[in-house]
C-alpha positions as CSV (number, residue, x, y, z in Angstrom):
1,X,143.7,134.3,106.3
2,X,140.6,133.9,108.0
3,X,139.0,133.6,104.8
4,X,141.8,131.3,103.1
5,X,141.0,128.8,106.2
6,X,137.7,129.0,105.8
7,X,138.3,128.3,102.1
8,X,140.2,125.1,102.7
9,X,137.8,124.2,105.4
10,X,135.0,123.7,103.5
11,X,137.2,121.7,100.4
12,X,138.4,119.7,102.8
13,X,134.9,118.2,104.1
14,X,133.9,118.5,100.8
15,X,136.8,115.9,100.0
16,X,135.8,113.7,103.2
17,X,132.4,112.8,102.0
18,X,133.3,112.1,98.6
19,X,135.8,109.5,99.4
20,X,133.3,107.9,101.7
21,X,130.9,107.5,99.1
22,X,128.4,109.0,100.9
23,X,125.6,111.4,100.8
24,X,126.5,114.4,98.5
25,X,127.1,117.1,101.9
26,X,128.1,115.8,105.2
27,X,125.7,117.4,108.0
28,X,128.5,118.5,109.8
29,X,130.4,120.4,107.0
30,X,126.9,121.9,106.1
31,X,126.0,124.3,107.9
32,X,123.2,127.5,106.8
33,X,125.3,130.1,109.0
34,X,128.8,128.6,109.0
35,X,131.2,127.3,111.5
36,X,134.6,128.2,113.1
37,X,136.7,125.2,113.9
38,X,139.8,126.1,115.9
39,X,142.1,123.6,113.6
40,X,141.6,122.3,110.4
41,X,143.0,119.0,111.3
42,X,140.2,118.3,114.8
43,X,137.5,120.0,112.3
44,X,137.8,117.2,109.7
45,X,138.1,114.3,112.5
46,X,134.8,115.3,113.9
47,X,133.1,116.0,110.5
48,X,134.5,112.2,109.5
49,X,133.4,111.0,112.6
50,X,129.8,112.7,112.4
51,X,129.4,111.7,108.8
52,X,130.3,108.0,109.6
53,X,127.8,107.9,112.3
54,X,125.1,109.2,109.8
55,X,126.4,106.4,107.4
56,X,125.6,104.0,109.6
57,X,122.0,105.2,110.7
58,X,121.3,105.3,106.6
59,X,122.7,101.9,106.7
60,X,120.5,100.8,109.0
61,X,117.2,102.5,107.7
62,X,117.6,101.1,104.2
63,X,118.0,97.6,105.6
64,X,114.7,98.1,107.6
65,X,112.9,99.1,104.5
66,X,114.3,96.1,102.5
67,X,113.5,94.0,105.5
68,X,109.5,95.1,105.3
69,X,109.6,95.1,101.0
70,X,110.9,91.3,101.5
71,X,108.1,90.8,104.0
72,X,104.8,92.7,102.2
73,X,106.4,90.1,98.9
74,X,105.8,87.9,100.8
75,X,102.5,88.3,102.7
76,X,101.1,89.3,99.1
77,X,101.9,86.2,97.1
78,X,100.5,83.9,99.5
79,X,97.2,85.7,100.4
80,X,94.3,86.2,98.2
81,X,93.6,89.5,96.5
82,X,90.8,91.2,98.7
83,X,88.0,91.2,95.5
84,X,88.4,87.5,94.6
85,X,88.0,86.7,98.3
86,X,84.7,88.9,98.8
87,X,83.3,86.9,95.5
88,X,84.1,82.8,96.8
89,X,83.3,83.5,100.1
90,X,79.4,85.2,100.6
91,X,79.0,87.8,103.6
92,X,75.3,85.4,104.5
93,X,74.5,81.7,103.5
94,X,71.3,80.8,104.0
95,X,71.3,76.8,103.8
96,X,68.0,75.8,102.3
97,X,65.7,74.4,100.2
98,X,64.4,78.5,98.8
99,X,61.7,78.1,96.4
100,X,61.5,82.2,96.7
101,X,63.0,85.5,97.7
102,X,63.1,89.0,97.7
103,X,63.9,92.6,99.6
104,X,62.3,94.7,101.8
105,X,62.4,98.2,101.8
106,X,64.4,98.5,104.2
107,X,66.9,95.5,103.2
108,X,65.3,92.2,105.0
109,X,65.1,89.4,103.0
110,X,61.7,87.1,103.6
111,X,62.5,83.6,101.7
112,X,60.4,80.5,101.4
113,X,61.8,77.6,102.2
114,X,60.2,73.3,100.4
115,X,58.5,71.6,103.0
116,X,56.6,68.4,101.7
117,X,54.2,66.3,103.7
118,X,52.7,63.2,102.8
119,X,49.0,61.9,103.4
120,X,47.7,58.2,102.8
121,X,48.1,58.9,98.9
122,X,49.7,62.4,97.6
123,X,52.9,63.8,98.0
124,X,52.6,67.3,99.1
125,X,54.3,70.3,99.1
126,X,53.4,73.2,101.8
127,X,56.5,76.3,101.7
128,X,57.4,77.8,105.4
129,X,58.0,81.4,105.0
130,X,61.3,83.3,106.8
131,X,62.3,87.1,107.5
132,X,66.0,88.0,108.0
133,X,66.7,91.3,109.5
134,X,69.4,93.3,108.7
135,X,71.5,92.1,111.6
136,X,71.5,88.4,110.5
137,X,68.6,87.0,112.7
138,X,66.1,84.8,111.2
139,X,62.6,83.8,112.1
140,X,59.5,81.5,110.9
141,X,57.0,83.5,110.3
142,X,54.6,81.3,108.2
143,X,54.2,77.6,109.0
144,X,52.8,76.0,105.2
145,X,51.9,72.5,107.6
146,X,49.1,74.1,109.2
147,X,47.9,76.6,106.2
148,X,44.0,76.0,105.1
149,X,42.5,78.1,102.4
150,X,39.0,79.5,103.9
151,X,35.5,78.9,101.8
152,X,37.4,76.2,99.5
153,X,38.2,73.2,101.2
154,X,38.3,71.8,104.5
155,X,41.5,71.5,107.2
156,X,43.9,68.8,106.6
157,X,43.8,66.2,109.1
158,X,47.7,64.1,108.2
159,X,47.7,62.9,111.5
160,X,44.8,61.5,111.5
161,X,45.0,57.0,111.2
162,X,41.9,55.4,113.5
163,X,40.3,52.6,111.7
164,X,36.9,54.0,112.7
165,X,34.5,56.7,111.2
166,X,31.9,58.2,112.4
167,X,28.3,58.1,110.2
168,X,25.9,61.0,109.8
169,X,24.0,60.2,113.1
170,X,27.2,60.0,115.0
171,X,28.2,57.0,115.6
172,X,31.1,55.2,115.4
173,X,31.6,52.6,112.6
174,X,35.0,50.8,111.2
175,X,36.4,51.6,107.9
176,X,36.5,49.5,105.1
177,X,39.3,49.6,103.0
178,X,38.0,52.1,100.1
179,X,37.7,54.2,102.6
180,X,41.0,53.7,103.9
181,X,42.7,54.5,100.7
182,X,40.5,57.5,100.1
183,X,42.3,61.0,101.5
184,X,40.7,62.5,104.2
185,X,40.0,65.9,102.2
186,X,40.8,67.3,99.0
187,X,44.6,67.5,99.2
188,X,45.8,70.8,98.8
189,X,49.8,72.1,97.4
190,X,51.3,75.2,97.1
191,X,54.9,76.7,96.3
192,X,55.8,79.9,96.4
193,X,56.7,81.6,93.8
194,X,57.6,85.4,95.0
195,X,57.3,88.1,97.2
196,X,55.9,91.9,97.2
197,X,56.9,94.1,100.3
198,X,54.8,96.7,100.7
199,X,56.0,100.1,100.6
200,X,56.1,100.7,104.3
201,X,57.6,97.2,104.4
202,X,54.8,96.2,107.4
203,X,53.2,94.1,105.1
204,X,54.4,91.5,101.9
205,X,51.8,89.6,99.3
206,X,52.9,86.1,98.9
207,X,52.1,84.6,95.3
208,X,51.3,80.9,95.4
209,X,51.1,78.2,92.5
210,X,48.6,75.9,93.8
211,X,47.0,72.5,92.9
212,X,44.2,70.6,94.5
213,X,42.8,67.5,94.1
214,X,38.8,68.1,93.5
215,X,37.3,64.7,92.6
216,X,37.8,60.6,92.8
217,X,39.5,60.8,90.1
218,X,42.2,62.9,90.8
219,X,41.6,65.9,88.8
220,X,43.5,68.6,89.7
221,X,42.7,72.5,89.3
222,X,45.6,74.4,89.2
223,X,45.3,78.1,90.3
224,X,47.3,80.9,91.3
225,X,46.8,83.1,94.4
226,X,48.0,85.9,96.5
227,X,48.1,85.1,99.9
228,X,48.3,88.7,102.3
229,X,50.5,88.4,105.4
230,X,52.0,91.1,108.3
231,X,55.6,91.0,109.1
232,X,55.6,88.6,111.7
233,X,52.9,86.1,109.4
234,X,49.9,87.3,111.0
235,X,47.4,86.1,107.6
236,X,45.6,89.5,106.7
237,X,41.4,88.4,106.4
238,X,40.8,90.6,103.5
239,X,37.0,89.3,103.5
240,X,35.4,86.9,106.3
241,X,37.8,84.1,107.1
242,X,40.2,84.5,104.1
243,X,43.4,85.8,103.5
244,X,43.8,85.0,99.7
245,X,42.7,86.4,96.6
246,X,41.5,84.0,94.4
247,X,43.0,84.0,90.8
248,X,45.5,86.7,91.3
249,X,48.9,86.7,89.9
250,X,52.1,89.6,90.0
251,X,50.1,91.5,92.6
252,X,51.0,94.7,93.6
253,X,50.8,97.6,96.4
254,X,49.7,101.2,96.2
255,X,51.3,103.7,98.2
256,X,48.3,103.9,100.5
257,X,49.7,100.3,101.9
258,X,46.0,98.9,101.7
259,X,45.1,98.9,98.2
260,X,46.5,95.6,95.9
261,X,46.4,96.0,92.0
262,X,46.7,92.2,90.5
263,X,46.3,90.1,87.7
264,X,43.4,87.7,86.5
265,X,44.1,85.4,84.1
266,X,41.6,85.8,81.2
267,X,43.3,83.7,78.3
268,X,44.8,80.7,79.0
269,X,47.3,79.3,79.8
270,X,49.0,82.7,80.9
271,X,47.9,84.3,77.9
272,X,46.4,87.5,78.7
273,X,44.9,89.0,81.2
274,X,43.2,92.1,83.2
275,X,44.2,94.0,86.5
276,X,41.1,93.9,89.6
277,X,41.7,96.0,92.3
278,X,41.6,94.7,96.5
279,X,41.6,96.7,99.7
280,X,43.3,94.4,102.9
281,X,40.1,96.4,105.0
282,X,37.5,95.9,103.0
283,X,38.4,92.8,100.9
284,X,38.0,92.5,97.0
285,X,37.6,95.7,95.0
286,X,36.1,94.9,91.2
287,X,38.1,95.2,88.2
288,X,40.5,98.0,86.6
289,X,40.6,99.2,82.9
290,X,37.4,96.6,82.7
291,X,37.7,95.0,79.1
292,X,41.3,96.0,78.4
293,X,43.9,93.0,78.6
294,X,47.5,93.2,78.7
295,X,50.4,91.0,78.3
296,X,52.6,92.1,81.3
297,X,52.8,94.9,84.2
298,X,55.5,95.8,86.2
299,X,54.5,99.0,88.9
300,X,56.7,102.2,88.5
301,X,58.7,102.7,91.9
302,X,57.4,104.8,94.9
303,X,54.1,105.6,92.5
304,X,50.7,104.9,91.6
305,X,51.9,104.1,88.7
306,X,52.6,101.0,86.1
307,X,53.8,100.0,82.6
308,X,52.0,97.4,81.0
309,X,52.0,95.9,77.4
310,X,48.5,95.6,76.0
311,X,47.5,93.2,73.4
312,X,43.7,93.2,72.1
313,X,41.6,89.9,72.9
314,X,41.6,88.1,69.3
315,X,46.2,89.3,69.6
316,X,45.3,90.7,66.2
317,X,47.3,94.1,66.9
318,X,50.8,94.6,68.1
319,X,51.7,95.0,71.5
320,X,51.1,98.5,73.3
321,X,53.7,100.1,75.7
322,X,50.6,101.9,78.1
323,X,52.1,104.2,81.2
324,X,48.5,103.6,83.8
325,X,47.4,105.1,86.7
326,X,45.9,102.8,88.4
327,X,44.8,105.2,91.0
328,X,43.2,107.2,88.7
329,X,42.4,104.3,85.7
330,X,44.3,106.6,83.2
331,X,46.1,106.0,80.6
332,X,49.0,106.9,78.5
333,X,49.8,104.8,75.3
334,X,53.3,105.7,74.8
335,X,54.9,103.6,71.7
336,X,54.0,100.6,69.3
337,X,55.8,97.7,70.2
338,X,57.6,95.7,66.8
339,X,57.2,92.5,69.7
340,X,57.4,91.6,73.0
341,X,58.9,88.5,74.6
342,X,59.3,89.0,78.1
343,X,62.0,91.0,80.7
344,X,59.5,94.0,81.5
345,X,61.6,95.8,83.9
346,X,61.3,99.8,84.9
347,X,64.5,101.4,85.8
348,X,64.9,102.9,89.8
349,X,64.0,106.2,88.4
350,X,61.4,105.5,86.6
351,X,62.7,107.0,83.8
352,X,63.9,104.1,81.7
353,X,61.9,100.5,80.9
354,X,63.7,97.8,79.5
355,X,61.7,94.9,77.7
356,X,62.8,91.7,74.9
357,X,61.0,91.9,71.2
358,X,62.2,88.7,70.1
359,X,64.1,86.5,71.9
360,X,67.2,87.8,71.2
361,X,67.2,91.7,71.1
362,X,66.8,93.8,74.2
363,X,65.2,96.9,73.8
364,X,65.4,100.2,76.4
365,X,63.5,103.4,76.1
366,X,63.2,106.7,77.3
367,X,60.1,107.0,79.5
368,X,60.0,111.0,79.0
369,X,60.4,110.7,75.4
370,X,59.6,107.6,74.0
371,X,61.3,108.0,70.3
372,X,64.9,107.9,72.2
373,X,65.4,104.3,72.7
374,X,67.9,101.8,72.0
375,X,68.6,98.1,71.2
376,X,71.1,95.3,72.3
377,X,71.9,92.2,71.5
378,X,72.3,90.0,74.6
379,X,70.0,86.6,74.2
380,X,66.9,86.2,76.8
381,X,66.8,86.5,80.1
382,X,66.3,88.0,83.5
383,X,66.8,91.8,83.8
384,X,68.0,94.1,87.1
385,X,69.7,97.4,87.1
386,X,72.3,98.9,88.3
387,X,71.9,102.0,90.8
388,X,73.2,104.7,88.3
389,X,71.2,103.1,85.3
390,X,73.8,103.1,83.1
391,X,74.5,99.2,83.2
392,X,72.2,96.0,83.2
393,X,72.4,93.3,84.9
394,X,71.3,89.8,83.4
395,X,70.4,86.6,83.9
396,X,71.1,84.3,80.4
397,X,68.8,82.2,80.3
398,X,64.8,81.4,79.7
399,X,62.5,82.5,83.0
400,X,62.9,79.4,86.4
401,X,66.0,78.2,84.3
402,X,69.6,78.4,85.7
403,X,72.1,81.1,83.8
404,X,75.3,82.9,84.0
405,X,74.9,87.1,85.4
406,X,76.6,89.1,83.5
407,X,76.8,92.7,83.1
408,X,76.3,95.1,80.1
409,X,77.2,98.7,79.5
410,X,74.4,100.3,78.4
411,X,74.4,102.5,74.9
412,X,73.7,105.7,74.3
413,X,70.1,106.2,73.5
414,X,68.9,107.8,69.7
415,X,65.8,109.4,68.7
416,X,64.4,107.0,66.5
417,X,61.3,109.3,64.8
418,X,60.5,108.5,61.5
419,X,62.9,105.5,61.6
420,X,62.1,101.9,60.0
421,X,62.7,99.2,62.2
422,X,65.2,98.0,60.4
423,X,67.1,100.9,59.8
424,X,67.3,101.5,63.9
425,X,70.9,99.6,64.8
426,X,71.2,96.5,67.1
427,X,74.4,97.0,69.4
428,X,76.4,93.3,70.4
429,X,78.1,94.7,73.9
430,X,80.8,93.1,75.7
431,X,79.6,91.0,78.6
432,X,80.9,91.4,81.6
433,X,80.7,87.8,83.0
434,X,80.5,88.3,87.6
435,X,80.8,85.4,90.1
436,X,83.4,83.4,88.4
437,X,80.6,83.1,85.3
438,X,79.0,80.0,87.7
439,X,75.7,79.6,86.6
440,X,72.6,80.4,89.0
441,X,68.7,80.0,89.2
442,X,67.5,83.6,90.8
443,X,69.1,86.8,91.5
444,X,68.2,90.0,92.5
445,X,69.7,93.8,93.5
446,X,68.7,95.0,97.3
447,X,67.1,98.3,97.1
448,X,70.1,100.7,98.2
449,X,72.1,99.0,95.3
450,X,75.2,97.3,97.2
451,X,74.1,93.4,97.6
452,X,73.6,90.8,95.3
453,X,71.5,87.9,96.3
454,X,71.5,84.3,94.3
455,X,69.9,81.5,95.0
456,X,72.5,78.3,92.6
457,X,70.9,75.3,91.0
458,X,70.8,72.1,93.2
459,X,70.3,72.3,96.7
460,X,69.4,75.8,96.0
461,X,70.2,77.2,99.3
462,X,70.9,81.6,98.6
463,X,73.4,83.6,99.2
464,X,74.4,87.0,99.6
465,X,77.4,88.7,98.1
466,X,78.7,92.1,98.0
467,X,77.7,93.7,94.2
468,X,80.5,92.8,92.2
469,X,80.8,96.1,90.2
470,X,80.8,96.4,86.0
471,X,84.7,95.7,85.0
């Protein structure tokens, strides 16, 4: 009898659950150890009430889920995606007319700001130099208005406006009209072309493009100089009172934080160069690789070695890719190139090099095995490497012109030993545009690979973004 009552009870409870279209088994009727009610009617009534309470809680729970779901749809519809927001709004904006900038090894950024001055006859430009630390604080470390070059010209007194002058005997006399029209000193103007921090980050080389009026016939002399500053903007006197290295282009530091290697022009205009040394303590130190001439040079990070493109003075032979030990003045020829246009760039690890062999084709070569290379048709531009060296970020435009920024995936390098140049395949990649395809005049990737700095055309302020990944 007891067994029969249990079977009826279970069947009755299942009927109640099914009739209410709820869960398959009511919690009141399903028990791992079973239960023994006093009578069937009271058991089923109790089970029904419990089931209805459970059903009500379930309905409230489902209603809350629906409300949250609808709120999520509303917020998603009216909120911009996180990626688009990061691209539209830079993390940092430096609202100045930027002429050049560079990252320090620790993530600080140095930049130059255009400053114009005028004396009685000439408009002159002398850029100021600022540094922004990793916390976003900015400080002007160099004021161009007061900068002079010792030994080649006297300081310019732009504020002098007296009608009297002093003769050789120290007596004052009135200036005539011709005297008033003459500039007081040879006008000196410059624009900052680039920066290069020492490995320690304590000093910075400032490349200047300068112009000086030497004669009353307004003859203009142009020169590329390198100014040496410490991180606070103090001029480092290399020899005597002179803080500049004359005829110095593309300067680079050696690992001792004291030796500077730079290029000096041999064949004008900017065709062939030779190497020279200088030291922050002893001044100019003479030539390096004497008698040899080069088109371009770029240091291998964290070494005393550089990769250079060499050509003879007559420009008769092909360009040759060289690895140069700058301290020991030793060299190793890596390859004879089919051509060289521009864009020499070494990867962060120093294992690969990229350069344009003509105005369309970029060649990437393995420095450890120079017979392994790949060619990509992308169009002339400036090149930066991704941190993992699997992508290149390219500004598609000639030097100092505005262009869009695109990622390209580097194809697999292949051994081309014994192959003719025409047999080497040229890959046509699919460029991946970033920053909405807008054009920029200059760009750089931070040393840690996480920040992209760009200078748009026009006002040319400096914008910092999280580096958009290739997608």
